[in-house]
C-alpha positions as CSV (number, residue, x, y, z in Angstrom):
1,M,104.1,-110.6,-66.4
2,R,100.6,-111.4,-65.0
3,R,101.0,-108.7,-62.4
4,L,101.9,-106.2,-65.0
5,M,98.9,-107.1,-67.2
6,N,96.6,-107.0,-64.1
7,R,98.0,-103.5,-63.3
8,S,97.6,-102.4,-66.9
9,S,94.0,-103.7,-66.9
10,R,93.2,-101.9,-63.7
11,L,94.7,-98.7,-65.0
12,G,92.6,-98.9,-68.1
13,S,89.5,-99.5,-66.0
14,V,90.3,-96.5,-63.9
15,I,90.8,-94.3,-66.9
16,Q,87.5,-95.5,-68.4
17,Y,85.8,-94.8,-65.0
18,V,87.2,-91.3,-64.7
19,A,86.3,-90.5,-68.4
20,I,82.7,-91.6,-67.8
21,A,82.4,-89.8,-64.5
22,A,83.9,-86.5,-65.9
23,A,81.6,-86.6,-69.0
24,L,78.5,-87.4,-67.0
25,S,79.3,-84.7,-64.4
26,A,80.0,-82.1,-67.0
27,A,76.9,-82.9,-69.1
28,L,74.7,-82.8,-66.0
29,Y,76.1,-79.5,-64.9
30,Y,76.3,-77.6,-68.2
31,L,73.5,-78.9,-70.4
32,P,70.2,-78.5,-68.5
33,D,68.6,-75.2,-67.7
34,Y,68.5,-75.1,-63.9
35,F,66.3,-72.0,-63.5
36,I,63.6,-74.0,-61.7
37,F,66.3,-75.0,-59.1
38,E,67.5,-71.4,-58.9
39,K,64.0,-70.2,-58.2
40,F,63.3,-73.0,-55.7
41,T,66.6,-72.2,-53.9
42,A,65.6,-68.5,-53.8
43,D,62.1,-69.3,-52.5
44,S,63.5,-71.6,-49.8
45,S,66.3,-69.2,-48.8
46,A,63.8,-66.4,-48.4
47,A,61.5,-68.7,-46.3
48,L,64.4,-69.7,-44.0
49,L,65.4,-66.0,-43.6
50,N,61.9,-65.0,-42.8
51,W,61.5,-67.9,-40.3
52,I,64.6,-66.8,-38.4
53,G,63.5,-63.1,-38.4
54,I,65.3,-61.6,-41.3
55,G,62.9,-60.0,-43.8
56,A,63.4,-61.6,-47.2
57,G,61.5,-62.0,-50.4
58,S,62.2,-64.0,-53.5
59,W,61.5,-62.7,-57.0
60,V,62.2,-63.3,-60.7
61,L,63.3,-60.9,-63.3
62,D,64.2,-61.8,-66.9
63,G,64.6,-65.5,-66.1
64,R,66.8,-64.8,-63.1
65,A,65.9,-65.6,-59.5
66,F,66.7,-63.4,-56.5
67,V,66.6,-63.3,-52.7
68,N,66.2,-59.7,-51.8
69,E,69.0,-58.0,-53.9
70,F,71.0,-61.2,-54.3
71,E,70.9,-63.2,-57.5
72,I,70.7,-67.0,-57.1
73,E,72.7,-68.5,-59.9
74,R,73.4,-72.1,-61.0
75,M,76.3,-72.5,-58.7
76,C,74.2,-71.3,-55.7
77,T,72.0,-74.3,-56.1
78,G,74.8,-76.8,-55.4
79,V,74.0,-78.6,-58.6
80,Q,77.7,-78.8,-59.4
81,V,78.3,-80.9,-56.3
82,I,75.3,-83.1,-57.1
83,A,76.6,-83.5,-60.7
84,V,80.0,-84.6,-59.5
85,F,78.5,-87.1,-57.0
86,V,76.3,-88.5,-59.8
87,G,79.4,-88.8,-62.0
88,I,81.2,-90.6,-59.2
89,L,78.4,-93.0,-58.3
90,V,76.8,-94.0,-61.6
91,P,79.8,-95.7,-63.2
92,L,80.9,-97.2,-59.9
93,P,81.1,-101.0,-60.4
94,Q,79.6,-103.5,-58.1
95,V,77.1,-101.2,-56.5
96,C,73.4,-101.9,-57.1
97,W,71.3,-99.2,-58.6
98,R,69.0,-99.0,-55.6
99,R,71.9,-98.0,-53.4
100,K,73.2,-95.5,-56.0
101,I,69.9,-93.8,-56.4
102,T,69.4,-93.6,-52.6
103,A,72.8,-92.1,-52.2
104,I,72.3,-89.6,-55.0
105,G,68.9,-88.6,-53.6
106,S,70.4,-88.2,-50.1
107,V,73.3,-86.1,-51.5
108,A,70.9,-83.9,-53.4
109,V,68.7,-83.2,-50.3
110,L,71.7,-82.6,-48.1
111,V,73.4,-80.3,-50.6
112,F,70.1,-78.4,-51.1
113,L,69.7,-77.9,-47.3
114,A,73.3,-76.9,-46.9
115,N,73.0,-74.3,-49.6
116,I,69.9,-72.8,-48.1
117,G,71.7,-72.5,-44.8
118,R,74.8,-71.1,-46.5
119,I,72.8,-68.5,-48.4
120,A,70.9,-67.5,-45.2
121,L,74.2,-67.3,-43.2
122,E,75.8,-65.1,-45.9
123,V,72.8,-62.7,-45.9
124,I,72.8,-62.6,-42.1
125,L,76.6,-61.8,-42.0
126,L,76.0,-58.9,-44.4
127,Y,72.8,-57.5,-42.9
128,K,74.2,-57.7,-39.3
129,G,77.3,-55.8,-40.5
130,L,79.7,-58.6,-39.5
131,L,81.2,-59.0,-42.9
132,P,81.1,-57.1,-46.2
133,W,79.6,-59.0,-49.1
134,S,83.0,-59.5,-50.6
135,L,83.9,-61.7,-47.6
136,A,80.5,-63.0,-46.7
137,H,79.9,-64.5,-50.1
138,Y,83.0,-65.9,-51.7
139,P,85.5,-66.9,-49.0
140,T,82.8,-67.9,-46.5
141,G,80.8,-69.8,-49.1
142,L,83.9,-71.6,-50.4
143,I,85.0,-72.6,-46.9
144,L,81.5,-73.9,-46.0
145,G,81.3,-75.7,-49.3
146,V,84.6,-77.5,-48.8
147,F,83.7,-78.6,-45.4
148,S,80.2,-79.7,-46.6
149,V,81.7,-81.8,-49.4
150,A,84.2,-83.4,-47.1
151,I,81.4,-84.4,-44.7
152,L,79.3,-85.7,-47.6
153,V,82.3,-87.8,-48.8
154,I,82.8,-89.3,-45.4
155,V,79.1,-90.0,-44.8
156,L,78.7,-91.4,-48.3
157,D,81.7,-93.7,-47.7
158,L,80.0,-95.1,-44.7
159,F,76.9,-96.1,-46.8
160,I,78.8,-97.1,-49.9
161,P,82.3,-98.2,-48.8
162,E,83.0,-99.3,-52.4
163,I,83.8,-95.7,-53.2
164,G,86.8,-95.6,-50.8
165,D,87.8,-99.1,-51.8
166,Y,87.7,-98.2,-55.5
167,A,89.6,-95.0,-54.9
168,I,92.3,-96.9,-53.1
169,R,92.6,-99.5,-55.9
170,A,92.7,-96.6,-58.4
171,V,95.6,-94.9,-56.6
172,E,97.4,-98.2,-56.3
173,S,97.1,-98.6,-60.1
174,F,99.2,-95.5,-60.5
175,F,101.4,-96.0,-57.5
176,P,101.6,-99.8,-56.7
177,R,102.6,-100.7,-53.2
178,R,106.1,-102.0,-52.7
179,S,106.7,-105.3,-51.2
180,G,107.0,-105.2,-47.4
181,T,109.7,-107.9,-47.3
182,T,113.3,-106.8,-47.8
183,N,116.4,-108.8,-47.7
184,P,118.8,-107.4,-45.0
185,N,121.8,-109.1,-46.7
């Protein structure tokens, strides 16, 4: 009976954690106006492209930021990844705020740098004629994004192993381990 109550309590805790994480991530992604990040991403992408020898300029029109002819939208800033990581880290129990803030700051910087590199790569692939925009932008960006997030999760788990521990306990709440001892008779 105690085991069932403990499992039920853990399950309730996991559901509460997921609800807080989802609400926080969604609020951070959808509520603020991220134009300043879009502009900063455009400026930084143009600077990187110029630094590596590809002529680029950033500009603004009607509250929209551009690098050359390419619009930098909210999703180009990586803010959705940052919002998800904030949602995962903030409600995580037993992790001090200093470690959470350090992790969030590190994720934000790494995501920003990865996005600047991704945008530059997509522009280079297009300008060099290696891929049409329809392939350089979406599939390439998605593939790079998935790998970047996977690397971030692994690195973050090294610094805050409580994430992996909590995830394992959460999965076990839904799918408890079976006893390893069996009676052969």
